[in-house]
C-alpha positions in Angstrom: -11.0 -30.2 -104.0 -8.6 -31.1 -106.8 -8.0 -34.7 -107.3 -4.6 -34.0 -109.0 -2.8 -32.9 -105.9 0.6 -34.8 -105.6 0.8 -37.4 -102.7 3.5 -38.1 -100.3 4.1 -41.1 -98.2 6.2 -41.4 -95.1 8.0 -44.2 -92.9 9.3 -42.6 -89.6 11.7 -44.7 -87.8 13.3 -44.1 -84.3 12.7 -42.0 -81.3 9.6 -39.4 -80.6 12.1 -36.6 -81.5 12.3 -38.0 -85.0 8.6 -38.4 -85.2 8.2 -34.7 -84.4 10.7 -33.8 -87.4 8.4 -36.2 -89.6 5.2 -34.2 -88.4 7.0 -30.9 -89.1 7.8 -32.1 -92.6 4.4 -33.3 -93.4 2.8 -29.8 -92.0 4.9 -27.9 -94.5 4.1 -30.3 -97.4 0.3 -30.2 -96.5 0.6 -26.4 -96.5 1.8 -26.5 -100.1 -1.1 -28.8 -101.0 0.2 -32.3 -101.0 -2.1 -35.0 -99.7 -0.6 -37.8 -97.4 -0.8 -41.4 -98.6 -1.1 -44.4 -96.1 0.7 -46.8 -98.6 3.4 -46.8 -101.3 1.2 -47.3 -104.3 -0.7 -44.1 -103.7 2.4 -41.9 -103.2 4.2 -39.9 -105.9 7.2 -39.8 -103.4 8.1 -41.3 -100.2 10.1 -39.9 -97.4 12.2 -42.3 -95.1 13.0 -40.6 -91.8 15.9 -42.7 -90.6 17.4 -43.6 -87.2 21.3 -43.9 -87.1 21.8 -44.2 -83.2 22.9 -48.0 -83.2 24.0 -50.4 -85.8 20.7 -52.4 -85.5 18.7 -49.2 -86.1 21.0 -48.5 -89.1 20.1 -51.9 -90.4 16.4 -51.2 -90.0 16.7 -47.9 -91.8 18.5 -49.5 -94.6 15.7 -52.1 -94.7 13.1 -49.5 -94.8 14.8 -47.6 -97.7 15.2 -50.9 -99.8 11.4 -51.6 -99.3 10.5 -48.0 -100.2 12.6 -48.1 -103.2 11.4 -51.5 -104.3 7.8 -50.7 -103.7 7.7 -47.1 -105.0 11.0 -46.0 -106.5 10.9 -42.4 -105.7 12.4 -42.1 -102.4 13.8 -39.1 -100.2 16.0 -40.1 -97.3 16.4 -37.9 -94.2 17.1 -38.2 -90.6 20.0 -39.2 -88.3 21.5 -41.9 -90.8 21.3 -39.4 -93.6 24.9 -38.2 -92.3 26.1 -41.6 -93.9 25.1 -40.6 -97.3 27.9 -42.6 -99.1 26.8 -45.8 -97.3 23.2 -45.2 -98.3 23.8 -44.2 -101.9 26.3 -47.1 -102.2 23.4 -49.5 -101.5 20.6 -47.4 -103.2 21.9 -45.2 -105.9 18.6 -44.2 -107.2 17.5 -42.3 -104.1 16.4 -39.0 -105.0 17.9 -37.1 -102.0 19.8 -37.8 -98.7 20.0 -35.2 -95.8 20.7 -35.3 -92.0 18.4 -34.7 -89.2 16.1 -31.6 -88.8 17.0 -30.4 -92.3 13.3 -29.8 -93.0 13.7 -27.4 -95.9 15.9 -29.7 -97.9 13.5 -32.5 -97.5 10.7 -30.3 -98.6 12.6 -28.9 -101.6 13.4 -32.6 -102.7 9.9 -33.4 -102.6 8.9 -30.3 -104.5 11.5 -31.3 -107.2 10.3 -34.9 -107.4 6.7 -34.0 -107.3 6.0 -30.4 -108.0 3.0 -29.0 -105.8 -0.2 -27.7 -107.3 -1.7 -24.8 -105.7 -5.4 -25.3 -104.7 -6.8 -23.0 -101.9 -9.0 -25.9 -100.5 -6.0 -28.6 -100.4 -3.6 -26.2 -98.9 -5.5 -25.6 -95.6 -3.7 -26.9 -92.6 -4.9 -27.2 -89.0 -3.1 -24.6 -86.9 -1.7 -27.3 -84.6 0.0 -28.8 -87.9 -0.1 -32.4 -88.9 0.7 -35.3 -86.4 1.4 -39.0 -86.6 0.0 -39.6 -83.1 -3.5 -40.2 -82.1 -5.7 -37.3 -81.7 -5.6 -37.2 -77.8 -1.8 -37.0 -77.2 1.2 -35.4 -78.9 5.0 -34.9 -78.4 6.3 -31.5 -77.7 10.0 -31.0 -78.8 11.6 -28.4 -76.9 15.2 -28.4 -78.2 17.6 -30.2 -80.6 20.8 -31.6 -80.0 23.0 -32.1 -76.8 25.8 -30.8 -74.8 26.9 -33.9 -73.1 29.5 -36.1 -74.5 28.6 -39.7 -73.2 31.2 -42.1 -74.5 28.7 -44.5 -76.1 26.6 -41.8 -77.9 27.0 -40.0 -81.3 23.9 -37.8 -81.1 25.9 -34.5 -80.7 27.7 -35.6 -84.0 24.4 -36.4 -85.6 22.3 -33.5 -84.1 24.7 -30.9 -82.9 25.0 -29.2 -79.5 21.9 -28.2 -77.7 19.7 -25.8 -79.4 16.7 -24.8 -77.4 13.5 -23.4 -78.9 12.5 -19.9 -77.5 10.0 -20.6 -74.8 7.1 -18.5 -76.4 7.3 -20.6 -79.4 7.2 -23.8 -77.4 4.2 -22.5 -75.5 2.3 -21.2 -78.4 2.6 -24.6 -80.0 1.5 -26.4 -76.8 -1.5 -24.1 -76.6 -2.5 -24.6 -80.2 -2.5 -28.4 -79.5 -4.4 -28.1 -76.3 -6.9 -26.1 -78.2 -7.3 -28.6 -81.0 -8.3 -31.3 -78.3 -4.9 -32.9 -77.3 -5.4 -34.2 -73.8 -1.6 -35.1 -73.0 1.4 -33.5 -74.0 5.0 -35.6 -74.0 7.7 -33.0 -73.5 10.9 -34.5 -75.4 14.3 -33.4 -76.4 17.7 -35.0 -76.0 18.5 -33.4 -72.6 15.1 -31.7 -71.3 16.4 -30.5 -68.1 19.1 -28.5 -69.8 16.5 -26.6 -71.6 17.4 -23.0 -72.2 21.0 -23.1 -70.9 22.4 -22.3 -74.5 20.2 -19.3 -74.5 21.2 -18.2 -71.1 17.6 -18.7 -69.9 16.5 -15.5 -72.1 13.0 -14.1 -71.5 10.3 -14.1 -74.2 7.1 -12.4 -74.1 4.0 -14.8 -74.1 0.6 -13.4 -73.7 1.9 -10.1 -72.2 4.2 -11.8 -69.7 7.9 -12.2 -69.6 8.7 -15.8 -69.2 12.2 -17.3 -69.0 13.3 -20.1 -71.4 14.1 -22.4 -68.5 13.1 -26.0 -67.5 11.1 -25.1 -64.3 9.3 -22.1 -65.9 8.4 -24.4 -69.0 6.8 -26.9 -66.5 5.0 -24.4 -64.7 3.5 -22.7 -67.7 2.5 -26.1 -69.5 1.0 -27.1 -66.1 -1.5 -24.1 -66.5 -2.9 -25.6 -69.8 -5.4 -28.1 -67.9 -4.1 -31.2 -69.6 -1.7 -34.0 -68.9 2.0 -32.9 -69.0 4.6 -35.6 -69.1 8.3 -35.1 -68.9 10.7 -37.3 -70.8 14.6 -37.5 -71.0 15.3 -35.5 -67.8 19.0 -35.5 -66.6 18.7 -35.3 -62.8 20.4 -31.8 -62.5 19.9 -30.3 -59.0 17.2 -27.9 -60.5 15.0 -30.9 -61.1 14.1 -30.8 -57.6 11.9 -27.8 -58.1 9.5 -29.5 -60.5 8.6 -32.1 -57.9 6.2 -29.9 -55.9 4.3 -29.2 -59.3 3.8 -32.8 -59.6 2.6 -33.0 -55.9 0.1 -30.0 -56.7 -1.4 -31.9 -59.7 0.1 -29.3 -62.2 2.0 -31.8 -64.1 2.0 -35.7 -64.0 3.9 -37.4 -61.2 6.3 -39.1 -64.0 10.0 -38.6 -64.7 11.8 -40.4 -67.4 15.5 -40.1 -66.2 18.0 -42.0 -68.5 20.4 -43.2 -65.5 22.2 -45.8 -67.7 24.0 -47.4 -64.9 24.7 -47.1 -61.2 28.3 -48.3 -60.8 30.8 -45.4 -60.3 33.5 -46.9 -62.5 31.1 -47.7 -65.5 29.4 -44.2 -65.2 32.9 -42.8 -65.4 33.8 -44.9 -68.3 30.3 -43.7 -69.8 31.5 -40.0 -69.1 28.2 -39.6 -66.9 27.8 -38.4 -63.3 28.6 -41.0 -60.8 26.8 -40.2 -57.6 24.5 -43.2 -57.1 24.3 -42.5 -53.3 23.2 -39.0 -53.8 20.8 -39.9 -56.4 19.1 -42.5 -54.1 18.7 -39.9 -51.3 17.2 -37.4 -54.0 14.6 -39.9 -55.0 13.6 -40.5 -51.4 13.2 -36.9 -50.8 11.3 -36.6 -54.1 8.9 -39.3 -53.0 8.5 -37.7 -49.7 7.1 -34.7 -51.3 5.3 -36.6 -54.1 4.3 -40.1 -53.0 2.8 -41.0 -56.2 5.9 -40.2 -58.4 6.7 -42.9 -60.8 10.3 -42.9 -62.1 11.2 -44.5 -65.6 14.8 -45.1 -66.7 17.0 -46.9 -69.3 20.1 -48.8 -68.4 23.0 -50.2 -70.5 24.4 -53.8 -69.6 27.7 -55.3 -71.0 29.4 -51.9 -71.2 33.2 -52.3 -71.8 34.9 -53.0 -68.4 31.7 -53.7 -66.6 32.5 -56.4 -63.9 30.0 -58.7 -62.1 30.4 -56.4 -59.0 29.5 -53.4 -61.2 26.3 -55.4 -62.5 25.4 -56.3 -59.0 25.6 -52.6 -57.9 23.1 -51.7 -60.8 20.6 -54.3 -59.8 20.8 -53.1 -56.1 20.1 -49.6 -57.3 17.0 -50.6 -59.2 15.7 -52.4 -56.2 16.8 -49.5 -53.7 15.4 -46.6 -55.8 12.3 -48.7 -56.7 12.4 -47.6 -60.4 9.0 -48.3 -61.7 9.6 -48.5 -65.4 12.7 -49.9 -66.8 14.2 -50.2 -70.4 17.2 -52.1 -70.8 19.8 -52.1 -73.6 22.6 -54.6 -74.5 25.7 -52.6 -75.2 26.4 -52.3 -78.8 29.3 -50.5 -80.4 28.4 -47.5 -82.5 30.8 -46.2 -85.4 32.3 -43.2 -84.1 31.6 -43.5 -80.3 34.5 -43.0 -78.0 33.5 -46.2 -76.0 34.7 -48.1 -79.2 38.2 -47.6 -77.8 37.7 -48.9 -74.2 39.6 -52.2 -72.9 38.0 -55.2 -71.6 34.7 -55.9 -73.8 32.2 -57.9 -72.1 31.4 -61.2 -74.0 28.1 -61.4 -75.6 26.6 -64.4 -73.7 27.6 -62.5 -70.4 25.8 -59.4 -71.8 22.8 -61.7 -72.6 22.8 -63.1 -69.2 23.0 -59.8 -67.4 20.3 -58.4 -69.7 17.8 -61.3 -68.7 18.8 -60.9 -65.0 18.1 -57.2 -64.9 14.8 -57.5 -66.6 13.8 -60.1 -64.1 14.7 -57.7 -61.2 12.9 -54.8 -62.9 9.9 -57.0 -63.4 9.6 -57.8 -59.8 10.1 -54.3 -58.7 7.3 -53.2 -61.2 5.0 -55.9 -59.9 5.6 -54.8 -56.2 5.0 -51.2 -57.1 1.8 -51.9 -59.0 0.4 -54.2 -56.2 0.3 -51.1 -54.1 -2.2 -49.4 -56.6 -4.8 -52.3 -56.0 -8.0 -50.6 -54.6 -7.1 -47.2 -55.3 -9.1 -44.9 -57.6 -7.0 -43.4 -60.4 -7.5 -41.3 -63.6 -7.1 -43.5 -66.9 -6.7 -42.0 -70.4 -8.3 -44.2 -73.0 -6.1 -45.3 -76.0 -8.3 -47.7 -77.7 -11.7 -49.4 -77.5 -13.0 -52.7 -78.9 -15.6 -55.2 -78.2 -13.7 -56.6 -75.1 -13.5 -53.3 -73.5 -11.2 -50.4 -73.2 -7.4 -49.9 -72.9 -5.8 -46.9 -71.5 -3.1 -45.5 -69.3 -2.6 -44.3 -65.8 -0.6 -41.0 -65.0 2.4 -43.4 -64.3 2.4 -44.8 -68.1 3.7 -43.2 -71.3 2.3 -44.4 -74.5 4.0 -47.4 -76.2 6.7 -47.9 -73.5 5.1 -48.4 -70.3 2.3 -50.4 -69.1 -1.5 -50.3 -69.7 -4.8 -50.1 -67.8 -7.5 -52.4 -68.9 -11.3 -51.7 -68.3 -13.1 -54.8 -69.4 -16.4 -54.7 -70.9 -16.4 -50.8 -71.2 -16.8 -50.5 -75.0 -18.7 -47.4 -74.9 -15.6 -45.1 -74.3 -13.6 -43.1 -76.8 -9.9 -42.6 -77.3 -9.1 -39.5 -75.4 -11.6 -39.7 -72.7 -10.1 -39.3 -69.2 -12.3 -41.5 -66.6 -12.0 -42.5 -63.1 -11.6 -46.0 -62.1 -10.9 -48.3 -59.3 -7.8 -50.8 -59.6 -9.0 -54.3 -59.1 -6.0 -56.1 -60.3 -2.3 -55.8 -60.8 0.3 -57.9 -63.0 3.8 -57.3 -63.6 3.3 -54.3 -65.9 -0.3 -53.7 -66.2 -3.4 -52.9 -64.2 -7.0 -54.0 -64.4 -9.8 -51.5 -63.2 -13.3 -51.0 -62.9 -15.0 -47.8 -64.1 -16.4 -45.6 -61.4 
C-alpha cells in the first residue's frame, strides 16, 4: 500500500443528517485513494461540516473552523452554515472553499484541488456500504433532503431546500448493504420522515424484481424485513403514521416514534405555523398504545416562544403528562436570522424562559421515571454499545443512541459492542435502567 496517499480530516457538527453528509463525502474521497486522519497533524486538508440552525450552533461552527485553521491551515468548509459564505470568509479569509449543505461534489473537488489524489488500487478500495462515522453496529439511513413545511422558527427549507426524497430502491439497496456489513440497527432520518415520497408522487421503483412505492409505510415494511432493528426519527404525526403502529406491534420495526411536537398550546402552535390539534393527538397516542403497548414516544419542545403565556406553558406541561411522553428534549427559544418568528410580538424574557425550561425538564423527568419504573422485572432486548471493566452499557428498543437513556449490565465484561442480549430489568432511575443478563 502506498505511503504517499493524501490524508483528509473531518469535523462533523450538527444533526445526524449532517453526519450522513460527512459519511458520503468521506466515501467519495476514500474511493479516490485518500486516507482518513484522526487528527489535524496528519491531515493534508481538513473538512469542517458546519451547522447553521441556531445562533449557538453557528458560534460552535465558527469556533471549529477557527480551530482547524489554527491547527492545520488548509480548511474546506461545507454544511448548513456554508450559505453564509461572506460571514465565514470575513473571519477566516484563508479557508480554501465554502459550500452549502449536501454539495458533495463541490467539497470533493475542493479537496482534490488542495491535495490531489494519488491513484493506488489497494488504497482505492472502499467497502460497499461506504465509510461511516458511527460505531459498526448502528448506522443512520437518510431517506430525503429538505422540507416542505414552513415553520416560523425554522430556516431549514432556506438552507436545504424543499423536500427531495430518494427513490425507494436506492434507499433499500443502501439499507441492505449496511445490514450485510453487520449493522444491527438502522436509524431512519430526514427532515420530515413521514412525508417521504410525496414529492415523487409515491412513484414505484423496482427492487429485487418487485415494484415498491416510494412511500413512508412501504419503506417501513420493507426495512422491517431486513431482520435488524429499525428506528424511526423525525416523524410528523400525519394520519398515515397510524399505519406503521401494527408493524411495531408485530416486531417488524422498533416500538419507537420520534415526533417533534414542539408545543401543545393551539395559539403557540399557530404562531409556529404547525398543526394545532392536541386533543386529537392525545386520542391518537392512546389508540397507538392500545395497538402497541410497548410504544415509546420521544419528542422535542420549545419554551419561551414569542407570545407564549403562562397558560400556554401549563397546557404544554399537561400534554407531556397526559401523553406520557417517554423521552423529552427541550430547547429554549432562540431567534434565528431569517426566521419569520423574529417578527412576532411579545417576546418572553430570558429569565422566564429559563424558569420554564427547568420546570418542563422536571416534569419530563418525573414522567420518564414513572414510565421506566414499569419496566422493572421485565425481560428486554439490549443492544450493547460499550464494554469496560465495570460491565456493559447498552440500549433498549426504547432508546436511540446518544439522545436517550442507557441500560447498564454490571460485571458483564465479556460482551462486545453490537451484541443483542436478553436481560431482566432490576432497577430504574429517571432516565436509565439496570439489568441482569439472562
